[in-house]
VEXROVEX-399115 format. One record per residue: x, y, z of N, C-alpha, C in turn; residue in three letters. Coordinates in steps of 0.2 Angstrom, whole numbers, padded with zeros to 4 digits, always signed. Each point is the difference from the previous one (the first is absolute). Layout:
<pts>
XYZXYZXYZALA;...
</pts>
This chain:
<pts>
-0018-0391-0094-0002+0007-0003-0001+0004+0006MET;+0002+0007-0001-0001+0004+0006-0007+0003+0000LEU;-0003+0001-0006-0007+0002+0000-0004-0004-0005PHE;-0005-0003+0002-0004-0005-0004-0006+0004-0002ASP;-0002+0002-0006-0006+0004-0001-0006-0005+0001PRO;+0001-0006-0002-0006-0005+0000-0002-0001+0007SER;+0005-0001+0005-0001-0001+0007-0003+0006+0003HIS;+0002+0006-0002-0003+0006+0002-0007+0001-0002PHE;-0002-0002-0006-0007+0000-0002-0004-0005+0004ALA;+0003-0006+0002-0004-0004+0004-0001+0002+0007ASP;+0004+0004+0002+0000+0003+0007-0004+0007+0000MET;-0002+0002-0005-0004+0006+0000-0006+0001+0005LEU;-0004-0005+0000-0005+0000+0005+0002+0001+0007PRO;+0005-0004+0002+0003+0001+0007+0003+0007+0001ASP;+0003+0003-0006+0003+0006+0001-0005+0005+0001ILE;-0005+0000-0004-0006+0005+0001-0003-0001+0007TRP;-0001-0006+0002-0002-0001+0007+0004+0004+0005LYS;+0007-0001+0000+0004+0003+0004+0000+0007+0000ALA;+0000+0003-0007-0001+0007-0001-0006+0003+0004PHE;-0005-0004-0001-0006+0003+0003+0000+0000+0008GLY;+0003-0005+0003+0001-0001+0007+0005+0006+0002GLN;+0005+0002-0004+0004+0005+0002-0004+0007+0000THR;-0004+0001-0005-0004+0006+0000-0005+0000+0006LEU;-0002-0006+0002-0005+0000+0005+0003+0002+0007GLN;+0006-0003+0001+0004+0002+0006+0002+0007+0001MET;+0003+0002-0006+0002+0007+0000-0006+0005+0000VAL;-0006-0002-0003-0006+0005+0000-0003+0000+0007GLY;-0001-0005+0004-0002+0000+0007+0004+0003+0004ILE;+0007-0001+0000+0004+0003+0005+0001+0008-0002SER;+0000+0002-0006+0000+0007-0002-0006+0003+0003LEU;-0006-0002-0001-0006+0003+0002+0001+0001+0008ALA;+0002-0005+0004+0000+0001+0007+0006+0005+0002ILE;+0005-0001-0004+0006+0005+0002-0002+0007-0001ALA;-0004+0001-0006-0003+0007-0001-0005+0003+0005LEU;-0004-0005+0002-0005+0002+0005+0003+0002+0007ILE;+0005-0004+0002+0003+0001+0007+0006+0004-0001ILE;+0004-0001-0005+0006+0003+0000+0000+0008-0001GLY;-0005+0002-0004-0001+0007-0002-0001+0004+0007LEU;-0005-0002+0004-0001+0004+0006+0005-0001+0005PRO;+0003-0006+0000+0006-0001+0004+0006+0005-0001LEU;+0001+0001-0007+0005+0005-0002-0001+0007+0002GLY;-0007+0001-0001-0002+0007+0002+0001+0001+0008LEU;-0002-0005+0004+0001+0000+0007+0007+0001+0002LEU;+0005-0003-0004+0007+0000+0002+0002+0008-0001LEU;-0003+0002-0006+0002+0007-0002-0002+0005+0005PHE;-0007+0000+0002-0003+0005+0004+0002+0000+0007ILE;+0002-0006+0002+0002-0001+0007+0008+0002+0001THR;+0003+0001-0005+0008+0001+0001+0001+0007+0001SER;+0006+0002+0003+0002+0007+0001+0001+0003-0007LYS;-0004+0005-0001+0000+0004-0006-0004+0006-0001GLY;-0001+0002-0005-0004+0006-0001-0007-0001+0002LEU;-0002-0006-0002-0007-0001+0001-0002-0002+0007PHE;+0005-0001+0005-0001-0001+0007-0001+0006+0003SER;-0006+0001+0003-0002+0007+0003-0001-0001+0008THR;-0001-0006+0002-0001-0002+0007+0004-0006+0002SER;+0003+0001+0006+0004-0005+0003-0004-0005+0003LYS;-0006+0001+0002-0004-0004+0004-0006-0003-0005SER;-0001+0003-0005-0006-0003-0004+0003-0005-0005GLY;-0005-0003-0004+0002-0006-0004+0005+0002-0006LEU;-0001+0007-0002+0004+0002-0006+0007+0001+0002LEU;+0001+0001+0006+0007+0001+0002+0003-0005+0005GLY;-0003-0005+0000+0001-0005+0005+0006-0005-0002ASN;+0006+0002+0004+0006-0004-0002-0001-0007+0003ARG;-0004-0001+0005-0001-0007+0002-0003-0005-0005PHE;-0005+0003-0003-0004-0004-0005+0005-0001-0006VAL;+0004+0005-0002+0005+0000-0005+0005-0006+0001ASN;+0003+0000+0006+0005-0004+0002-0003-0008+0000ILE;-0006+0000+0003-0003-0007+0000-0001-0003-0007VAL;-0004+0004-0004-0002-0002-0006+0007-0001-0005VAL;+0004+0005+0001+0007-0001-0004+0003-0006+0002GLY;+0000-0002+0007+0004-0006+0002-0003-0006-0003PHE;-0007-0001+0000-0004-0005-0003+0002-0001-0007ILE;+0000+0006-0004+0001-0001-0007+0007-0002-0001VAL;+0005+0003+0003+0007-0002-0001+0001-0008+0002ASN;-0004-0002+0006+0001-0007+0002-0002-0005-0006LEU;-0006+0002-0003-0002-0005-0005+0005+0000-0006ILE;+0002+0006-0002+0004+0001-0005+0007-0003+0001ARG;+0002-0001+0006+0007-0003+0001+0000-0007-0001SER;-0006-0003+0000-0001-0008+0000+0001-0002-0008ILE;+0004-0004-0002+0000-0002-0007-0006-0004-0002PRO;-0002+0001-0006-0007-0002-0002-0001-0008+0001TYR;+0005-0003-0001-0001-0008+0000-0001-0002+0007ILE;+0004+0004+0005-0001-0002+0007-0007+0003+0002ILE;-0002+0005-0002-0007+0003+0002-0005-0005-0003LEU;+0001-0002-0006-0005-0005-0003-0001-0006+0005LEU;+0005-0003+0002+0000-0006+0005-0003+0002+0007VAL;+0002+0006+0002-0002+0002+0007-0007+0001+0000ALA;-0003+0002-0005-0007+0002-0001-0005-0006-0001LEU;+0003-0006+0000-0004-0006-0002-0006+0000+0005PHE;+0001+0001+0007-0006-0001+0004-0005+0005-0001PRO;+0002+0007-0002-0005+0005-0001-0004-0002-0007LEU;+0004-0002-0005-0003-0002-0006-0005-0005+0000THR;+0002-0005+0004-0005-0006+0001-0007+0003+0004ARG;+0001+0004+0004-0006+0003+0004-0004+0004-0005ILE;+0003+0004-0005-0004+0004-0004-0003-0003-0006ILE;+0004-0005-0003-0002-0003-0007-0001-0008+0001VAL;+0002-0002+0006-0001-0007+0001+0005-0005-0003GLY;+0005+0003-0003+0005-0004-0003+0007+0004-0001ASP;+0005-0003-0001+0007+0003-0001+0002-0001-0007THR;-0003-0003-0004+0002-0002-0007-0005+0004-0005ILE;+0003+0002-0006-0004+0003-0005+0001+0008+0000GLY;-0002+0003-0005+0001+0007-0001-0004+0004+0005PRO;-0006-0002+0002-0004+0004+0005+0004+0000+0006ILE;+0002-0006+0002+0004+0000+0007+0006+0004-0001ALA;+0004+0000-0006+0006+0004+0000-0002+0007+0000ALA;-0006+0002-0002-0002+0007+0000+0001+0003+0007SER;-0001-0004+0005+0000+0003+0007+0007+0003+0002VAL;+0005-0004-0001+0007+0002+0001+0002+0005-0005SER;-0002+0000-0006+0001+0005-0005-0003+0007+0002LEU;-0006+0000+0003-0003+0006+0002+0004+0003+0006SER;+0002-0005+0005+0003+0003+0006+0007+0003-0002VAL;+0003-0003-0005+0007+0003-0002-0001+0006-0004ALA;-0006+0001-0004-0001+0006-0004-0002+0006+0004ALA;-0004-0001+0005-0003+0006+0003+0006+0004+0003ILE;+0004-0002+0004+0005+0005+0003+0005+0003-0006PRO;+0001-0005-0005+0004+0003-0005-0003+0006-0004PHE;-0006-0001-0001-0004+0005-0004-0001+0006+0005PHE;-0001-0001+0006-0001+0006+0005+0006+0004+0000ALA;+0006-0003+0000+0006+0004+0000+0001+0004-0006ARG;-0002-0003-0006+0000+0004-0006-0004+0006-0001LEU;-0006-0001+0003-0005+0005+0001+0003+0006+0004VAL;+0003-0002+0006+0003+0005+0004+0005+0004-0003GLU;+0004-0004-0004+0006+0003-0004-0003+0005-0005THR;-0005-0002-0003-0003+0005-0005-0003+0006+0003SER;-0003-0001+0006-0003+0006+0003+0006+0005+0003LEU;+0006-0003+0002+0005+0004+0002+0003+0004-0006ARG;-0001-0002-0006+0003+0004-0005-0004+0006-0003GLU;-0006+0001+0004-0004+0005-0002+0003+0007+0002ILE;+0000+0005-0004+0002+0006+0002-0003+0003+0006ASP;+0004+0002+0006-0004+0002+0006-0003+0007-0001LYS;+0002+0003-0005-0003+0007-0002-0008-0001-0002GLY;-0001-0006-0003-0007-0001-0002-0004-0001+0006VAL;+0003-0004+0005-0004-0002+0006-0001+0007+0004ILE;+0005+0004+0001+0000+0006+0003-0005+0005-0003GLU;-0001+0000-0006-0005+0004-0003-0007-0002+0001ALA;-0001-0007+0000-0007-0002+0002-0001+0001+0007SER;+0005+0000+0005-0002+0001+0007-0001+0007+0001ILE;+0004+0005-0004-0001+0007+0001-0007+0002-0003ALA;-0003-0004-0005-0006+0001-0003-0006-0002+0005ALA;+0002-0004+0005-0005-0002+0005-0003-0007-0001GLY;+0003-0004-0004-0002-0006-0002+0000-0005+0006ALA;-0005-0004+0001+0000-0005+0006+0005-0005-0002THR;+0002-0004+0005+0005-0006-0001-0003-0005-0005ARG;-0006-0001+0001-0003-0005-0005+0000+0003-0007TRP;-0001+0006-0001+0000+0004-0007+0007-0001-0002MET;+0005+0001+0004+0007+0000-0002+0002-0007-0002ILE;-0002-0005+0003+0001-0007-0002-0003-0001-0006ILE;-0007+0001-0001-0004-0001-0006+0002+0004-0006LYS;+0001+0006+0001+0001+0005-0006+0007+0002-0001ASP;+0004-0002+0005+0007+0003-0001+0005-0006-0001VAL;+0000-0004+0006+0005-0006+0001-0001-0005-0006LEU;-0006-0003+0000-0001-0005-0005+0001+0002-0007LEU;-0003+0005-0002+0001+0002-0007+0007+0002-0002PRO;+0004+0003+0005+0007+0002-0001+0004-0006-0001GLU;-0002-0005+0004+0004-0007+0001-0002-0005-0005ALA;-0005+0002-0005-0003-0005-0004+0005-0004-0004LYS;+0005+0004-0003+0005-0003-0005+0004-0005+0004SER;+0003+0002+0006+0004-0004+0004-0004-0006+0002GLY;-0006+0001+0002-0004-0006+0002-0001-0005-0005VAL;-0001+0002-0006-0001-0004-0006+0007-0004-0001ILE;+0005+0004+0000+0007-0004+0000+0001-0005+0006GLN;-0003+0002+0005+0001-0005+0006-0005-0006-0001GLY;-0005+0001-0003-0005-0006-0002+0004-0004-0005ILE;+0003+0003-0005+0004-0004-0005+0005-0004+0003THR;+0004+0003+0005+0005-0004+0003-0002-0005+0005MET;-0006+0001+0003-0004-0005+0004-0002-0006-0005THR;-0003+0001-0005-0002-0005-0005+0006-0005-0002ILE;+0006+0004-0002+0006-0004-0002+0002-0004+0006ILE;+0000+0003+0006+0003-0004+0006-0005-0006+0001SER;-0006+0001-0001-0005-0006+0001+0001-0005-0005LEU;+0001+0002-0006+0002-0006-0005+0006-0004+0002VAL;+0005+0004+0002+0006-0004+0003-0002-0004+0006ALA;-0003+0002+0005-0002-0003+0005-0005-0006-0001TYR;-0004+0001-0005-0005-0006-0002+0004-0006-0003SER;+0006+0002-0004+0004-0005-0002+0003-0004+0005ALA;+0002+0003+0006+0003-0003+0006-0005-0005+0003MET;-0007+0003+0000-0005-0004+0003-0001-0007-0003ALA;+0003-0001-0006-0001-0006-0004+0004-0006+0003GLY;+0005+0002+0005+0005-0005+0003-0004-0004+0005ILE;-0006+0003+0003-0004-0004+0004-0007-0002-0002ILE;+0000+0000-0007-0007-0001-0003-0004+0005-0001GLY;+0002+0006+0000-0005+0006-0001-0003+0001-0006GLY;+0003-0004-0005-0003+0000-0007+0003+0006-0004GLY;-0002+0001-0006+0002+0005-0004+0007-0002-0004GLY;+0003+0006-0003+0005-0002-0005+0006-0003+0004ILE;+0001+0003+0006+0006-0003+0004-0001-0007+0002GLY;-0006-0002+0001-0001-0007+0002+0001-0004-0006ASP;-0002+0002-0006+0001-0004-0006+0008+0000-0002LEU;+0003+0005+0001+0008+0000-0001+0003-0005+0005ALA;-0002+0000+0006+0003-0005+0005-0001-0007-0002ILE;-0007-0001-0001-0002-0007-0001+0003-0003-0006ARG;+0000+0004-0006+0003-0003-0006+0007+0002-0002PHE;+0001+0007+0001+0007+0002-0001+0005-0003+0004GLY;-0001+0000+0007+0005-0002+0005+0000-0008+0001TYR;-0006-0002+0002+0000-0007+0002+0000-0005-0006TYR;-0002+0002-0006+0000-0004-0006+0005+0002-0005ARG;+0004+0005+0002+0005+0002-0005-0003+0002-0007TYR;-0006+0003+0000-0003+0002-0006+0002+0007-0002ASP;+0005+0000-0005+0002+0006-0002-0005+0005-0003ASN;-0004-0004-0004-0005+0004-0004-0005+0004+0005THR;-0002-0003+0005-0005+0003+0005+0004+0005+0004ILE;+0006-0001+0001+0004+0005+0004+0001+0006-0004MET;+0002-0001-0006+0001+0006-0005-0007+0004-0001ILE;-0005-0004-0001-0006+0003-0001-0003+0004+0006ALA;+0001-0003+0006-0002+0004+0006+0004+0006+0001THR;+0007+0000-0001+0004+0006+0001-0002+0005-0005VAL;-0001-0002-0006-0002+0005-0005-0007+0003+0002VAL;-0005-0004+0002-0006+0003+0002+0000+0005+0006ILE;+0005-0002+0005+0001+0005+0005+0003+0007-0002LEU;+0005-0001-0004+0003+0006-0003-0005+0004-0004ILE;-0004-0003-0004-0005+0004-0004-0005+0003+0005VAL;-0002-0003+0005-0005+0003+0005+0003+0006+0003ILE;+0006-0001+0003+0003+0006+0003+0001+0006-0005VAL;+0002-0002-0006+0001+0006-0005-0006+0003-0001GLN;-0006-0003-0001-0006+0003-0002-0003+0004+0006VAL;+0001-0003+0006-0002+0004+0006+0004+0006+0001ILE;+0006+0000-0001+0004+0006+0001-0001+0005-0005GLN;-0001-0002-0006-0001+0005-0006-0007+0003+0001LEU;-0005-0004+0002-0007+0003+0001+0000+0005+0006ALA;+0004-0002+0006+0000+0004+0006+0003+0007-0002GLY;+0006-0001-0003+0004+0006-0002-0005+0005-0004ASP;-0003-0003-0005-0005+0004-0005-0005+0003+0004ALA;-0003-0003+0005-0006+0003+0004+0003+0005+0005ILE;+0005-0001+0003+0003+0004+0005+0002+0007-0004ALA;+0003-0001-0006+0001+0006-0004-0006+0004-0002LYS;-0005-0004-0002-0006+0004-0002-0004+0004+0006THR;+0000-0003+0006-0003+0004+0005+0004+0005+0004VAL;+0007+0000-0002+0004+0004+0003+0000+0007-0003ASP;-0003+0005+0004-0001+0007-0003+0005+0005+0003LYS;+0005-0003+0004+0005+0005+0002+0004+0003-0005ARG;
</pts>
């Protein structure tokens, strides 16, 4: 039988546990990505050559900072997640004392999500109408006021869409973390669906992942549309 409802019912406790572990991994990694990735994206934007750069030697117009930070961001993003996961084992062991489980997997997930989200924030800021920034500069707004009252509010919709994309990417990455015992839906799919040829669990985990992504995308689109006042 391709899908056995009675077996699915028996496995519900394990499925719920795996679902909770996936939420735990994604939640921790997303929180860290937002805390570090948002200011990192701002830094990439304000240190680039653009309308907001007013000094070649100061931080806001510092190409050196932009090149160094951009290189680090691109470096991490160029490493496939499964390789990054393994490469960060020593750091993971130092931080959480283990390399197995959802908490341990959150370390590599966070490292992967931070540069990804930072680039999305930078892209959202670049889409802001330069006329709005010029108007605020002409009105005598300070740089901090421009960041707080112009850039972040204007980029709010794009940032929310970036958060949505980051969450969906984290769900996919968390499934990969199951390969080395990271826990979650991916771990369940590999242990039962792959190693034991359990079609019921494989189908169930695929459906759960599809539903999770659809719900996140719909919610993200709705929120972004609501806050977009342009």
